[in-house]
Backbone as CSV, one residue per row, in Angstrom:
resi,resn,N_x,N_y,N_z,CA_x,CA_y,CA_z,C_x,C_y,C_z
1,MET,22.487,8.094,-24.031,21.653,7.683,-22.910,22.103,6.299,-22.471
2,SER,22.185,6.120,-21.173,22.670,4.849,-20.652,21.584,3.772,-20.692
3,ARG,22.049,2.554,-20.655,21.148,1.395,-20.699,20.199,1.392,-19.507
4,ASP,20.689,1.754,-18.314,19.829,1.709,-17.131,18.689,2.727,-17.213
5,ILE,18.925,3.863,-17.855,17.841,4.833,-18.031,16.805,4.277,-19.013
6,LYS,17.265,3.609,-20.060,16.342,2.971,-21.003,15.513,1.892,-20.305
7,VAL,16.157,1.119,-19.433,15.442,0.072,-18.697,14.384,0.695,-17.784
8,LEU,14.753,1.761,-17.074,13.786,2.433,-16.198,12.613,2.959,-17.019
9,ALA,12.896,3.558,-18.178,11.816,4.042,-19.040,10.924,2.885,-19.482
10,GLY,11.524,1.748,-19.793,10.752,0.573,-20.192,9.866,0.068,-19.061
11,ILE,10.416,0.035,-17.857,9.627,-0.395,-16.690,8.435,0.536,-16.501
12,PHE,8.678,1.844,-16.599,7.589,2.805,-16.438,6.547,2.648,-17.545
13,ALA,6.998,2.422,-18.777,6.059,2.282,-19.889,5.165,1.054,-19.707
14,VAL,5.766,-0.067,-19.369,4.982,-1.298,-19.178,4.035,-1.138,-17.998
15,SER,4.558,-0.634,-16.899,3.718,-0.459,-15.711,2.590,0.537,-15.986
16,GLY,2.899,1.615,-16.705,1.868,2.601,-17.022,0.732,1.999,-17.826
17,VAL,1.064,1.195,-18.823,0.031,0.520,-19.615,-0.781,-0.422,-18.729
18,LEU,-0.098,-1.173,-17.872,-0.806,-2.132,-17.010,-1.771,-1.444,-16.045
19,HIS,-1.489,-0.195,-15.679,-2.423,0.546,-14.821,-3.797,0.669,-15.480
20,PHE,-3.819,0.721,-16.814,-5.082,0.862,-17.533,-5.659,-0.483,-17.963
21,VAL,-4.802,-1.469,-18.184,-5.255,-2.788,-18.626,-5.778,-3.602,-17.446
22,THR,-5.089,-3.527,-16.300,-5.486,-4.286,-15.105,-5.573,-3.353,-13.893
23,PRO,-6.480,-2.384,-13.922,-6.520,-1.387,-12.845,-6.821,-1.970,-11.461
24,ARG,-7.587,-3.034,-11.397,-7.931,-3.597,-10.081,-6.702,-4.095,-9.335
25,THR,-5.716,-4.592,-10.080,-4.469,-5.039,-9.461,-3.824,-3.883,-8.702
26,TYR,-3.818,-2.713,-9.312,-3.192,-1.540,-8.696,-4.097,-0.919,-7.633
27,GLU,-5.402,-0.922,-7.865,-6.322,-0.372,-6.877,-6.203,-1.124,-5.551
28,ALA,-5.944,-2.421,-5.633,-5.858,-3.245,-4.427,-4.681,-2.860,-3.534
29,ILE,-3.651,-2.231,-4.101,-2.484,-1.893,-3.281,-2.432,-0.420,-2.889
30,VAL,-3.417,0.364,-3.324,-3.476,1.753,-2.876,-3.761,1.716,-1.371
31,PRO,-2.963,2.430,-0.573,-3.209,2.418,0.879,-4.664,2.713,1.207
32,LYS,-5.167,1.988,2.161,-6.594,2.041,2.497,-7.081,3.439,2.871
33,ALA,-6.219,4.264,3.410,-6.619,5.608,3.841,-6.862,6.555,2.667
34,LEU,-6.397,6.207,1.485,-6.545,7.103,0.343,-7.857,6.847,-0.390
35,PRO,-8.586,7.917,-0.712,-9.849,7.762,-1.446,-9.625,7.683,-2.956
36,ARG,-10.691,7.413,-3.697,-10.711,7.473,-5.158,-9.585,6.661,-5.793
37,LYS,-9.560,5.413,-5.415,-8.482,4.523,-5.850,-8.366,4.429,-7.372
38,ARG,-9.472,4.301,-8.071,-9.419,4.194,-9.533,-8.745,5.416,-10.140
39,GLU,-9.130,6.596,-9.662,-8.550,7.825,-10.199,-7.057,7.910,-9.889
40,LEU,-6.652,7.497,-8.700,-5.230,7.504,-8.348,-4.438,6.557,-9.245
41,VAL,-5.018,5.412,-9.537,-4.356,4.448,-10.416,-4.228,5.025,-11.827
42,GLN,-5.265,5.665,-12.309,-5.220,6.249,-13.649,-4.189,7.383,-13.725
43,VAL,-4.170,8.235,-12.717,-3.215,9.349,-12.710,-1.789,8.813,-12.635
44,SER,-1.550,7.829,-11.770,-0.183,7.308,-11.663,0.220,6.556,-12.934
45,GLY,-0.715,5.875,-13.569,-0.415,5.199,-14.835,-0.079,6.198,-15.932
46,ALA,-0.858,7.259,-16.020,-0.579,8.298,-17.016,0.760,8.968,-16.724
47,ALA,1.046,9.186,-15.458,2.331,9.789,-15.078,3.489,8.879,-15.484
48,GLU,3.348,7.591,-15.261,4.417,6.661,-15.640,4.644,6.670,-17.149
49,LEU,3.578,6.717,-17.914,3.726,6.766,-19.377,4.409,8.062,-19.818
50,ALA,3.987,9.176,-19.247,4.592,10.460,-19.595,6.066,10.498,-19.194
51,LEU,6.354,10.008,-18.006,7.742,10.012,-17.523,8.623,9.097,-18.366
52,ALA,8.086,7.969,-18.803,8.854,7.071,-19.672,9.274,7.816,-20.934
53,GLY,8.344,8.522,-21.529,8.661,9.292,-22.725,9.674,10.387,-22.445
54,MET,9.533,11.055,-21.327,10.465,12.128,-20.982,11.873,11.580,-20.742
55,LEU,11.970,10.424,-20.111,13.288,9.823,-19.872,14.003,9.499,-21.184
56,LEU,13.244,9.160,-22.199,13.831,8.755,-23.470,14.207,9.938,-24.371
57,HIS,13.677,11.094,-24.081,13.935,12.257,-24.924,14.914,13.200,-24.224
58,PRO,15.995,13.587,-24.912,17.009,14.434,-24.262,16.456,15.724,-23.654
59,ARG,15.509,16.357,-24.324,14.981,17.628,-23.806,14.093,17.436,-22.578
60,GLY,13.549,16.254,-22.401,12.681,16.008,-21.253,13.340,15.218,-20.139
61,ARG,14.574,14.804,-20.350,15.215,13.870,-19.426,15.388,14.439,-18.020
62,ARG,15.771,15.707,-17.903,15.967,16.280,-16.562,14.663,16.247,-15.765
63,LEU,13.605,16.789,-16.342,12.313,16.794,-15.655,11.780,15.374,-15.490
64,GLY,11.994,14.545,-16.506,11.558,13.150,-16.411,12.264,12.392,-15.303
65,GLY,13.549,12.658,-15.125,14.298,12.013,-14.047,13.814,12.461,-12.679
66,LEU,13.632,13.767,-12.518,13.139,14.286,-11.234,11.726,13.783,-10.950
67,GLY,10.881,13.796,-11.975,9.513,13.299,-11.804,9.478,11.815,-11.491
68,SER,10.367,11.052,-12.133,10.427,9.612,-11.888,10.839,9.322,-10.449
69,ALA,11.846,10.050,-9.976,12.281,9.862,-8.588,11.134,10.194,-7.631
70,ALA,10.441,11.294,-7.898,9.319,11.690,-7.039,8.201,10.656,-7.072
71,LEU,7.896,10.136,-8.251,6.838,9.130,-8.364,7.214,7.856,-7.616
72,LEU,8.464,7.445,-7.740,8.903,6.236,-7.031,8.774,6.397,-5.519
73,VAL,9.068,7.578,-5.027,8.893,7.842,-3.593,7.403,7.851,-3.239
74,ALA,6.593,8.465,-4.101,5.158,8.585,-3.828,4.442,7.242,-3.819
75,VAL,4.861,6.308,-4.667,4.169,5.020,-4.731,4.740,3.988,-3.752
76,PHE,5.804,4.340,-3.060,6.395,3.388,-2.120,5.382,2.900,-1.079
77,PRO,4.532,3.774,-0.518,3.538,3.266,0.436,2.614,2.187,-0.165
78,ALA,2.302,2.282,-1.449,1.482,1.246,-2.087,2.245,-0.076,-2.146
79,ASN,3.542,-0.010,-2.400,4.345,-1.229,-2.426,4.435,-1.856,-1.036
80,VAL,4.547,-1.019,-0.015,4.538,-1.518,1.368,3.184,-2.140,1.671
81,GLN,2.115,-1.476,1.252,0.762,-2.005,1.484,0.608,-3.375,0.839
82,MET,1.165,-3.541,-0.360,1.082,-4.828,-1.043,1.785,-5.914,-0.220
83,SER,2.926,-5.596,0.352,3.652,-6.570,1.178,2.885,-6.912,2.447
84,VAL,2.332,-5.896,3.080,1.555,-6.121,4.309,0.338,-6.988,4.008
85,ASP,-0.384,-6.651,2.946,-1.571,-7.431,2.589,-1.211,-8.873,2.244
86,ALA,-0.116,-9.063,1.524,0.308,-10.419,1.156,0.670,-11.228,2.397
87,ALA,1.344,-10.590,3.333,1.736,-11.294,4.560,0.524,-11.695,5.395
88,ARG,-0.525,-10.901,5.344,-1.736,-11.178,6.131,-2.677,-12.176,5.455
89,ASP,-2.497,-12.404,4.170,-3.405,-13.253,3.397,-2.818,-14.664,3.292
90,SER,-3.397,-15.579,4.022,-2.871,-16.953,4.035,-3.065,-17.655,2.684
91,ARG,-3.891,-17.079,1.816,-4.083,-17.684,0.489,-2.953,-17.344,-0.472
92,LYS,-2.162,-16.324,-0.143,-1.045,-15.936,-1.012,0.096,-16.923,-0.816
93,PRO,0.697,-17.392,-1.906,1.830,-18.302,-1.755,3.020,-17.580,-1.132
94,TRP,3.836,-18.339,-0.427,4.980,-17.750,0.280,5.904,-17.003,-0.662
95,TRP,6.080,-17.513,-1.885,7.008,-16.887,-2.825,6.508,-15.526,-3.290
96,PHE,5.177,-15.368,-3.360,4.616,-14.077,-3.740,4.884,-13.054,-2.646
97,THR,4.616,-13.462,-1.405,4.864,-12.574,-0.272,6.332,-12.196,-0.203
98,LEU,7.208,-13.165,-0.357,8.641,-12.894,-0.340,9.021,-11.924,-1.461
99,GLY,8.463,-12.122,-2.628,8.748,-11.234,-3.752,8.333,-9.798,-3.488
100,THR,7.179,-9.617,-2.834,6.727,-8.251,-2.546,7.657,-7.563,-1.554
101,VAL,8.214,-8.341,-0.643,9.143,-7.775,0.345,10.501,-7.487,-0.304
102,LEU,10.978,-8.415,-1.104,12.298,-8.252,-1.728,12.331,-7.112,-2.735
103,ARG,11.183,-6.766,-3.304,11.186,-5.683,-4.285,11.251,-4.308,-3.642
104,LEU,10.936,-4.206,-2.360,10.942,-2.895,-1.698,12.302,-2.194,-1.791
105,PRO,13.411,-2.890,-1.491,14.698,-2.189,-1.599,15.096,-1.847,-3.036
106,LEU,14.435,-2.435,-4.021,14.747,-2.113,-5.417,14.349,-0.685,-5.782
107,GLN,13.495,-0.081,-4.951,13.120,1.309,-5.202,14.352,2.223,-5.156
108,LEU,15.299,1.911,-4.262,16.473,2.782,-4.119,17.315,2.857,-5.386
109,PRO,17.711,1.730,-5.996,18.470,1.872,-7.239,17.649,2.506,-8.364
110,MET,16.352,2.301,-8.355,15.521,2.935,-9.375,15.511,4.457,-9.188
111,ILE,15.449,4.898,-7.937,15.506,6.333,-7.653,16.882,6.873,-8.052
112,ARG,17.923,6.108,-7.779,19.277,6.516,-8.157,19.387,6.686,-9.680
113,ILE,18.815,5.764,-10.423,18.842,5.859,-11.888,18.041,7.075,-12.359
114,ALA,16.908,7.319,-11.726,16.099,8.492,-12.092,16.882,9.775,-11.861
115,MET,17.597,9.851,-10.754,18.390,11.051,-10.459,19.562,11.158,-11.445
116,LYS,20.109,10.035,-11.849,21.167,10.040,-12.872,20.615,10.626,-14.171
117,ALA,19.408,10.220,-14.528,18.777,10.748,-15.734,18.581,12.260,-15.620
118,ALA,18.205,12.715,-14.429,17.995,14.147,-14.236,19.279,14.949,-14.428
119,ARG,20.407,14.318,-14.175,21.701,15.005,-14.316,22.278,14.882,-15.731
120,SER,21.668,14.040,-16.564,22.268,13.829,-17.897,21.688,14.751,-18.949
């Protein structure tokens, strides 16, 4: 297993745990049009934990890679929402807003790594 797949699994594991430890942080970035924010955060956190495990196990890697790519696409609107909200909130420091914008293109290499895992 390549180092980048291990890193992606680690990112998913940490993020999945944080969904349960600090759910309000994630609820705040769920697009406003979506209902039941707490439940969405819990489901996505559980999915990230499950996918992390699947990425690390050879028998689950194909499905874990495909699921990871799908999850990254599915949560992209929340990442955009976070950037929009940060830009509109004058209390947010400029570096935070910049960070939320700069992280958006990072989804592409993460999706690429997930697809690599699906092929391995």
